[in-house]
C-alpha distance (Angstrom), angle and dihedral (degrees) to the residues before:
residue distance angle dihedral
M1 . . .
P2 3.84 . .
K3 3.74 119.1 .
N4 3.71 133.1 -154.4
H5 3.87 110.3 -62.5
H6 3.87 104.0 -136.8
K7 3.77 126.6 146.1
T8 3.80 97.9 -172.9
S9 3.71 143.1 26.2
T10 3.84 126.8 -156.6
T11 3.68 129.5 -131.8
S12 3.78 116.6 -179.6
G13 3.75 89.6 -21.7
L14 3.81 93.5 -49.4
H15 3.85 116.0 132.0
L16 3.75 109.2 -136.7
P17 3.92 112.6 -161.2
V18 3.70 116.1 -156.1
L19 3.83 129.3 -109.5
V20 3.77 93.3 5.4
N21 3.80 96.5 155.0
E22 3.69 91.5 41.8
V23 3.92 92.3 54.2
L24 3.75 91.0 49.9
A25 3.79 92.5 48.6
V26 3.84 96.2 48.9
L27 3.86 98.2 36.0
D28 3.90 91.7 40.9
P29 3.92 96.7 -158.8
Q30 3.74 111.8 -147.5
K31 3.89 133.0 -159.1
G32 3.75 110.4 -82.0
E33 3.78 97.7 15.6
S34 3.89 120.3 137.8
Y35 3.86 118.6 -119.4
L36 3.64 136.0 -153.9
D37 3.82 119.9 -173.0
M38 3.80 109.2 -168.7
T39 3.79 97.5 -170.7
A40 3.68 104.2 23.3
G41 4.01 97.3 170.4
F42 3.81 104.4 173.3
G43 3.78 96.7 -13.9
G44 3.88 101.7 -104.1
H45 3.76 96.1 134.2
A46 3.87 93.2 36.7
S47 3.78 90.9 53.3
A48 3.84 91.6 50.9
V49 3.81 93.5 47.0
L50 3.73 96.5 44.9
Q51 3.78 90.9 52.8
R52 3.76 84.7 62.5
T53 3.74 99.0 43.5
E54 3.76 95.1 47.9
N55 3.81 108.8 -149.6
P56 3.75 95.3 -21.1
P57 3.90 114.8 -158.3
E58 3.70 89.4 -110.7
A59 3.80 134.5 15.3
I60 3.86 124.6 166.9
V61 3.80 127.2 -177.3
V62 3.73 123.5 -166.0
D63 3.72 136.5 -164.1
R64 3.73 135.0 158.6
D65 3.79 95.5 -151.7
K66 3.89 114.1 91.4
D67 3.80 92.2 -153.3
A68 3.86 87.5 55.7
V69 3.75 93.3 45.8
D70 3.84 93.2 49.4
Y71 3.82 88.2 49.6
L72 3.84 92.6 49.1
Q73 3.78 92.0 49.0
R74 3.87 89.1 58.4
K75 3.87 93.3 41.4
F76 3.73 94.9 50.7
A77 3.77 100.6 33.0
S78 3.72 94.8 120.2
Q79 3.77 95.4 44.2
K80 3.74 132.5 85.1
L81 3.76 106.6 -117.2
V82 3.76 137.6 109.6
I83 3.79 120.9 -113.7
M84 3.86 116.1 -154.9
H85 3.86 123.5 -163.1
R86 3.72 95.7 -150.5
D87 3.76 140.6 112.5
F88 3.79 109.2 -104.0
L89 3.82 95.5 -110.6
G90 3.79 91.2 55.2
A91 3.88 91.4 45.7
C92 3.87 89.7 49.5
Q93 3.72 90.3 51.5
D94 3.67 96.3 46.4
L95 3.86 96.0 45.9
S96 3.84 90.9 44.0
E97 3.78 91.9 53.2
Q98 3.78 87.7 53.6
G99 3.85 90.7 54.3
R100 3.93 91.4 -121.6
Q101 3.78 118.6 158.7
F102 3.89 129.9 -171.7
D103 3.80 135.4 -160.3
L104 3.76 91.7 -137.2
I105 3.87 132.0 34.7
L106 3.80 124.4 177.5
A107 3.77 127.8 -178.4
D108 3.82 116.8 -176.3
L109 3.83 104.0 -171.4
G110 3.71 97.2 -167.9
T111 3.84 124.1 115.6
S112 3.89 110.2 -118.5
S113 3.80 109.9 -108.2
V114 3.90 86.6 -142.1
H115 3.84 85.7 70.1
L116 3.76 95.4 35.4
D117 3.89 89.9 56.4
Q118 3.84 91.6 49.7
A119 3.75 105.7 95.9
K120 3.83 92.3 -159.2
R121 3.92 88.1 63.5
G122 3.82 91.7 61.0
F123 3.77 96.8 -137.0
S124 3.82 94.5 112.1
I125 3.81 129.2 101.4
Q126 3.81 91.5 -171.8
N127 3.79 101.3 42.2
A128 3.86 122.6 61.6
G129 3.81 114.9 -123.3
P130 3.65 143.1 131.5
L131 3.85 120.1 -60.8
D132 3.70 94.3 -105.2
M133 3.98 114.0 120.7
R134 3.90 91.8 167.2
M135 3.85 113.9 146.3
D136 3.73 88.5 -167.9
Q137 3.81 105.6 48.2
S138 3.74 92.7 -159.9
Q139 3.77 97.5 64.1
P140 3.79 119.3 97.1
L141 3.79 105.2 -133.4
S142 3.85 115.2 85.0
A143 3.81 133.6 170.9
A144 3.80 87.1 -102.6
D145 3.59 93.4 60.0
I146 3.97 90.9 52.3
V147 3.74 95.9 46.4
N148 3.85 94.4 42.7
Q149 3.73 102.8 36.2
W150 3.85 111.5 23.3
D151 3.82 121.4 93.6
E152 3.83 118.4 -99.2
A153 3.77 93.0 -113.9
D154 3.83 92.9 50.8
I155 3.82 90.2 49.9
A156 3.85 88.4 51.3
K157 3.69 92.5 49.5
I158 3.84 95.5 55.2
L159 3.70 94.0 43.2
K160 3.92 87.6 53.2
D161 3.83 96.3 39.8
F162 3.94 100.0 36.2
G163 3.86 100.1 28.4
E164 3.81 101.8 28.4
E165 3.77 84.7 -134.3
P166 3.92 113.5 177.6
K167 3.86 89.7 -156.8
A168 3.85 98.0 45.3
K169 3.83 95.2 129.8
A170 3.83 93.5 46.0
I171 3.89 92.2 48.6
A172 3.88 92.3 43.6
R173 3.86 88.0 53.2
Q174 3.80 90.8 49.8
I175 3.71 92.9 47.3
V176 3.92 92.5 54.2
A177 3.71 91.7 44.7
A178 3.84 92.2 52.2
R179 3.85 97.6 48.8
P180 3.00 132.3 175.4
L181 3.83 98.1 49.8
K182 3.79 112.8 -177.1
T183 3.80 108.1 170.4
T184 3.80 140.0 41.8
Q185 3.83 87.1 -114.9
D186 3.82 87.7 53.5
L187 3.85 88.2 60.0
V188 3.77 94.9 40.6
V189 3.86 89.3 55.2
V190 3.91 93.0 48.7
V191 3.86 93.3 47.3
G192 3.86 88.4 52.7
R193 3.75 90.6 59.6
A194 3.73 89.6 63.8
W195 3.74 95.1 46.0
H196 3.86 117.3 68.4
G197 3.79 121.9 176.1
F198 3.80 131.5 6.1
S199 3.80 124.6 -7.8
R200 3.70 121.5 -176.8
V201 3.87 91.4 -143.8
H202 3.70 128.5 28.0
P203 4.03 107.7 -64.7
A204 3.97 88.7 -126.3
T205 3.84 96.8 50.5
R206 3.78 97.3 92.4
T207 3.88 93.9 41.9
F208 3.88 91.0 52.5
Q209 3.78 89.5 46.5
A210 3.71 93.3 51.7
L211 3.70 95.1 47.2
R212 3.79 93.5 48.8
I213 3.83 90.5 51.3
A214 3.85 90.1 49.0
V215 3.80 94.6 46.2
N216 3.80 94.5 49.6
S217 3.82 98.1 33.4
E218 3.79 89.6 -127.9
L219 3.72 103.8 164.9
T220 3.79 93.4 41.8
Q221 3.75 91.2 51.3
L222 3.79 92.5 49.8
E223 3.78 93.3 48.7
Q224 3.79 91.2 50.7
S225 3.72 97.2 40.1
L226 3.76 100.8 51.1
P227 3.84 96.7 72.1
L228 3.76 89.4 46.5
M229 3.85 89.0 51.5
Q230 3.70 88.0 54.8
R231 3.80 90.4 50.7
L232 3.87 89.9 50.7
L233 3.83 90.4 55.0
A234 3.78 115.6 102.0
P235 3.76 119.7 -137.9
G236 3.81 105.4 -72.1
G237 3.73 90.1 14.5
R238 3.87 122.1 143.2
L239 3.82 129.4 -134.1
G240 3.79 124.2 -160.5
V241 3.83 125.2 -172.0
I242 3.86 122.5 -172.0
S243 3.78 113.2 -162.0
F244 3.81 131.0 -176.1
H245 3.76 108.0 -162.4
S246 3.71 139.5 32.4
L247 3.75 96.2 -100.8
E248 3.74 93.7 60.2
D249 3.81 96.0 40.2
R250 3.67 90.5 53.2
I251 3.74 94.3 53.9
V252 3.84 90.5 48.4
K253 3.85 93.8 45.2
R254 3.72 91.9 51.1
F255 3.86 94.5 47.2
L256 3.80 91.7 48.3
A257 3.90 90.1 47.5
E258 3.83 90.0 52.4
Q259 3.81 94.9 45.9
A260 3.85 100.4 38.0
G261 3.66 101.0 32.6
G262 3.79 94.3 130.6
G263 3.79 97.8 -112.8
Y264 3.79 124.6 129.4
D265 3.80 90.9 -96.1
S266 3.78 94.9 53.5
E267 3.75 113.0 126.3
M268 3.74 96.5 -176.3
T269 3.93 137.1 40.7
N270 3.70 122.0 -144.4
L271 3.77 116.7 -112.5
T272 3.97 92.6 -172.1
K273 3.71 118.7 49.4
K274 3.78 87.3 -176.5
P275 3.91 126.6 20.5
I276 3.73 112.0 -90.2
T277 3.86 113.2 -128.3
A278 3.87 135.3 -167.6
S279 3.83 119.1 -70.9
H280 3.86 121.9 -119.4
D281 3.87 87.5 -105.9
E282 3.81 92.1 54.9
L283 3.71 94.5 47.0
V284 3.73 90.3 53.5
S285 3.89 91.7 57.8
N286 3.81 96.3 31.5
P287 3.87 113.1 26.0
R288 3.71 90.0 175.5
A289 3.84 88.1 72.7
R290 3.84 89.3 72.3
S291 3.75 95.3 100.8
A292 3.79 99.3 38.9
K293 3.85 117.3 119.0
L294 3.80 123.1 -175.1
R295 3.76 122.5 -157.5
A296 3.74 125.1 177.6
A297 3.89 143.6 -175.8
A298 3.79 137.1 -179.3
K299 3.80 124.8 -140.4
I300 3.75 113.5 -116.0
K301 3.85 109.8 -106.8
T302 3.83 97.2 -139.7
K303 3.80 127.1 29.9
R304 3.86 111.9 -113.0
K305 3.77 116.1 -116.1
E306 3.77 118.6 -104.7
């Protein structure tokens, strides 16, 4: 069953990235290595990696969220790095067309809890806000468009495919009957009408996840980006991907199995036979890390002979 999809927690205003020690251990950043952070968020992973690489020849951090980009510009104002306001697929495409390569690439696919906790962004089940859910506030499609304009069958499909929601058809029917829906709490109430009795997680969790994935094209972006990330790796470079639910992890696992299968045509070698998860100590300080899974692979330095 899908779990909450958070990449950070906050304690007294401090942003806590997940699996930082594990990322450093498996990617093993070295002095002078170039770094590309595809989903920089509030820069927690980037700060840790850049401490190890010590003024690398090239460092690029990417995020599609303007609030995150503004924060990154302040955080790294005194450091030599490039900040891109772009979704990670667009960034991959741009950098690949330029023929760029990096020693270290990281993609943390979680949604920042700082944004999830802001009612105005429309991600939160607990806090009333507009039905938005856009990571890039400039894009046209929002959650309100889906719930108020899409056909019932199409809504049911995304709830089933992206939320693994067992009551997808019933919820879609309730959504269409209750239109127009304006706030996150409107949606929570509507979903509750289709759920009777006990639910281990909040009844609206899967619906909110499905809508967020659909609004932001998360799975499509991931599937299209992974081959480009591989191309962006320098020989011997390492790629790490942190996922937060089974749909993402399945895509990453399948891609790495195909590219690092061990055959003569393999271009990568797997650095994580099993996904790395959060330690007990991290879960105590950052419970939202509980669903995080890190997988990593390295690009083979020399191409094998045919």
